[in-house]
N, C-alpha and C positions, 0 to 999 in steps of 0.2 A: 557458268550458267548451266543450264542443262540442255539437255538436244532439241526437246522441245521448242524452245525459244529462238529457236533459228528456223528463218524461210528457206525453201528450196532456193537454191540460183535460181537463175532462167537467164537462157540466151539471148531472148529480147532480138532476133535479129532480123532485118527486117523491120524494125521499129525507131523510126528518126525522130527525133524534137524538131520542135520549130527551133528553139534553141540553139541546138547544134546544127540548122542550117542558117542562122542570121551569126553567126560565129565560124564557121566552117571555114574563111577565108585567113583567119590568124591562127597563128600555131594553139594558143589556148583551146580555141575552138573546135580544131581538125581533133585533139588529143578529146574532148568533152564529145566530140562528136564520134568516135571510135567508141569510145565506154558509151555512147546513148545506143549505137548500132547494136554493139555485142553484149552489152546488157550487164558485163561482170568483166572483171580483172582479167586478161587472159594470162592462163598457166594450166597446166595440169592438176596442181593440187594448191585451192586457194585457203588453206587451211581453214576450212571452216566445219563445222561436226555435222557430220550424216544427220539430217533429222530423222526422227522416228518412225517415221510413215515412208522413208525413202532408205533400204539399208544394202551394201556394198555385197556384191553376188560371193557367193560362196560365203556365208557368215553362219558355216554351219557347226559351231563347237560343242554341240550337243553331243553325247556318249551315247550310241546306241545299245553298247552292250555295257551295262550297268554288272557291279559286283557280282549280284545276285546272280549272275548269269554262270558265272564259274563256280563251282563245287568240288573241292577236293575229296577223292575217292577214298575210303579208308583202307588203311594199311591193312596188305595181305593178299589187295586184288593184284591179278595177273595185270603188269604194265604193258601186256600185247594184248587186252579185250578190246575189240570191235567197238566202234560209237555204239551199235546195237545192244552190246553186253553191258556197258557202263549203267544202262538204266534209262532214267528220264534222258529223252533228248531231243534236238530239234528236227521235228518230222513231218510231213501232210498225211493224215489219214481223215480222206475225203467223208464227210459228215453232213447229213441233210438239213437244209435250212431254206430261211428267206430268199427268194431267186435275188442276183445281181446282175448290176451291170454298170462294164467296166468304164472310168472316164475317158470320152475322146480328148485328146491333145492334137490342138491347133499350132503351128508352128508355121516360120520362113526357112527357107534354106535356096541360100543364093537367089534372094528377090522372089522367090514362088510360094504359096500357101500350101501347106498338104496338113491331114488331119489322117489322123491313128486311130483306131474304135478296138482295142483291144476284146476279144473273145474268150472268158473265163467261165468256167464250170460253177455254178454255186456249189457246189459239192466240195469242191477244192479248194473254194476259195474259205468255205467257213472252216474246212480240216486244220487250213493255216492258219488263222486266226485263234484257234482251239489248240495248236500245239506251244507246248511249251519251249521257253528258251534258254532252258537249263541244261547246262552240259558239266559233265563231270569233268575234272582233271585227275588224269592218274597219276600216282606218285610218280616222281622220276621225267613228267612230261615237262618241256619247256614252256612257258606263258606263250611264245611263237609257235611253237606246234600245236597249242591248243587254239590261239588265235585262226592256225589254219584247220585246223577240223573243224574248228564253230563254223566259220562263216563259206565251207564248203558246204555244209552241212545244209544251208538256206539256197546257195546256186545249186547243186546238183541234185537237188530231192526229184526226181523222175516227175513226181506230179505235177511241176512245173511245167513240162516241157509240151505240150498241146497249146498253151498258152504263148508262149516263145514263139513257138513253131508260127503259131499265126500274125503275130507281131512282126516278124521277119518276113512272112510270104507278102506283109500289106508293103514294107521298106523295100523288099525286092522288086515291086510292083513302081513303085516312085523311082527307083533306080534305071528300071529298062525305059520307062518315058521319059526322064529325064536325062539317060544316056551317061550317067557317070559312070568314071574310074573307081578302080578300088579304093584309094585315098578320099574321094568325096563320099564314097557309100559308106566307109569309115566314120566321115564328119557329120551326115548323113544321121547313120544310127546315135552318134552322139547328141549331136542338135537336140533330135526327141527326146531321148532320156533329159538333157538340161534344160527343156521345155518344161515338162513334169514340176509344177507348183513345189515348192517345198514347204515344208511341215511345220510353221513358226510356231503354231498352238503346239505339239507334241514337243516340239526344243523348247519352248517358256517355261512349258508345265516339268520339266527336268524327268518327264515320265518315259522318255523314249526307248522302245523297244525293237531291235531286229527285226525287218517285215521281210517275210517271202517274197520274190519277183511276184507272183501270182497278186500276194495283196498293193504292193505297187501299186499294181498295174488299174484294180477295182478300184481302190481308194483313193488314183489322182495324185498322188501326193506322198513327200518323203523325206527324210530325212539323207545325210551324204551317203551312208551307211543302205541306207534301200535303195538309192539310184546307182551308187555303185553294181550294187551287187546284178540291178537288172543289167545295165549297159553292159558288164563282164559277159554275162549269159548271153545277150543277144551277140556280142561280137562273138564270141567262140562257138557259137552256132552259126555262124557264117565264116568259118575259118580262121578268124584272126584269133590274134596269139593275143590272149586277156587276164592280167596280172590284178587282183586287189593291193592297193597301197593301202596300209593300215597304221596312220600315226598314232600309238596311242598315247603319247605325252601329251599333245596337242588337240584329241579326243575327232580327228578327222579323219576323211576317207577318199579314197581319188582311185582312178585306174591307172594304169600302166600297160602301153603298149611299144612291140618291138618296133626297131625303125634306128635310119644313122639320123644324128644332130643329138642338140643338148638333150642329155638323160638327166635323170634326177639325181641326185646324190651318188651314190655307187651301186643304186640299182640295175644303172644299163638298162632302164627303161625310158620312154618318154612321156611325161606327166598331163593325165587327162584328169581335166576337175570336169564332174559331174552334176553340181549345183545350179549352175548356169552357165549359157552359154559362153564358151571361151574358145581361144586356138589351143590344141594339141602342142604342149613344150611351153606353153606359156603361164605360169606358177602364179596366181595373186601375190604379190607385192603383201598383204595383211589382210587379215581376216578378223573377225570380231574385237574388239579389246586393245586392237593392235597386235594381235598373236600371228607370227610368222610360224613358218612350216619351217624346222631345223631340224627336227630328230629323223633319223633313218628308219623308213616303211619297214614294217614286216611285209614280205611278198606273198601273197595267197594267189599261187597261179588257178584259171580258172581252166575246164577243158584242154583240148589238145592240139588248138587251133596253131597256126605257123606264118598265118599273114601279119606283114607289119605295114608299116607306114613311113612312107614313101616323100612326103611332102613336107617335112621340117625346115628344107632351105629358105620355102617361099615364106614361111611363117617366121624363120631369122630375119626376111627382108621386111615383113610388117612390122614386129615389134621395133625394127631399129626407126622406120620409119615414124611410127607412132611417138616412140622416145625422143627420136632430133627435133621433133614439132615444136616443141615447149622452147627450147632453146633457140631455134631459127627464130621463132616468131617473137619472143621477147627480146632478140636483138633488133630485128626488121623495129619493135614500137621503139628503143632505146635511139633508133637512129632517123625515126621521126618526130620523136620530139626535140631532135636538133636543129632541125631544117624548117623551114620556111614553107610548107607545101600549099599547094594550090587545093581545091578541092577536089579535082580530077586526082591529084596525084593523094588526096587521102583514102578515094573512096575504091582507088587501085589497093592501097596497102590496107585496109578495111577485110577487103576481099582477100586477099593472101591472108589477113589475122584467122578469118570465118572459115579460110579452110584448112589451117593448121588446128585449131580446136576442133573441128569437125573429126581430124584423126585423132587427135587427144580422148575422144569421147566415144567413136562408134569404131576403132580398131581396137578395145579392147572389150573385158566383161560387160557385160550388163549388169544392172542392179535389180531387186528384187524387194517387189514391193509387198505391204502389212496381209496381202492375200496369199502368198509365196508366189506369183506370178512373176517371171522374168522383165523387165521394163527398160527401154532403149533402141538403140538404133544400131547393133552389132552387125556389123557386115562379116559374114561368111568368106575363108579364104580368097576363095577365086573370084569375086568381086572384089574383095579388097584388095588383091592383087591389081586389077582392072582402073580400079577408084586411083589407085598410087600412081600409076603409070600415066594417066590424064592430071594429076591435082597435086602432088606431091614438088610443089617449087623448090623446097629445102633440099631434096636429095641430089 
């Protein structure tokens, strides 16, 4: 069967069937009632293909850097040439053009909605659009070094800075109003970028080209490389240590930040997904087509920030609560099948199963719909910790 033949599963909570009521006092009725209320068998993975209109977060297997972006410099050229001396290279030369307005991004953070409307000069945007994506690879230069030079050309271009300054000014205002600490501020910046729609059209066309941050802000969408470069620029501007994690074999990019906790591979950095809301250190278990991140990424440091992330221990607790919910709920369900429950007992068990189901959905990354927007009930860290303290009966 194809993905299109499947309907999305619905939780159906609160929809109690008459049959469930009538048979509720018997074991069979109780189990039927539980399923009627939940609307689906409990479990984090029902082995049902994701329908075409709902895609798992971070399914960005597109390669923003096509092979054509890399050109080998003819022999005889000095291997010490600067980027500018190599000939064509990504850089912004402002050029007049039609007036542009950057997309307003509205997102929630810890239960409160915020909006960011960047201000980007039209000539800078058109200059970025007109820039080449080609960078010569000089003889003797490793692929890893070429990758670092290439992405820094986009992140470090001074023409991006006024727009980055403006976005950070708006983010800083939110931080001040909400009284956010350093870790929450990093999460706020990440949530903003994660909420920028994913560019499915470009991904599916296979024509993806790396964007400058000003392009991502105006276009209001991007692929993994576009969003990762933007987030790294924002973090660096605010004094955080930021590194691009380029997974060349998997054609994926994320951001790495410093801090104590579960670091990715041998990088010594905390993993931060940018395509959809996701916790720091929480690496998606799989991507489109079942792809998993297994390679050691090329590290591309951006800026000179030094601040790190200090809440990885809380993220570990959230992930443990999420992953433990399934086993505990299934054990409870199996126990219920062996007992002759009253309707009140069945209702109490059903309430517990609903809570565990919420943990399995709200304590993980959102999904991305066909428009590229994030869809789901993702809980930010501080809200998730409070929710676990109140509701995680299985811990």
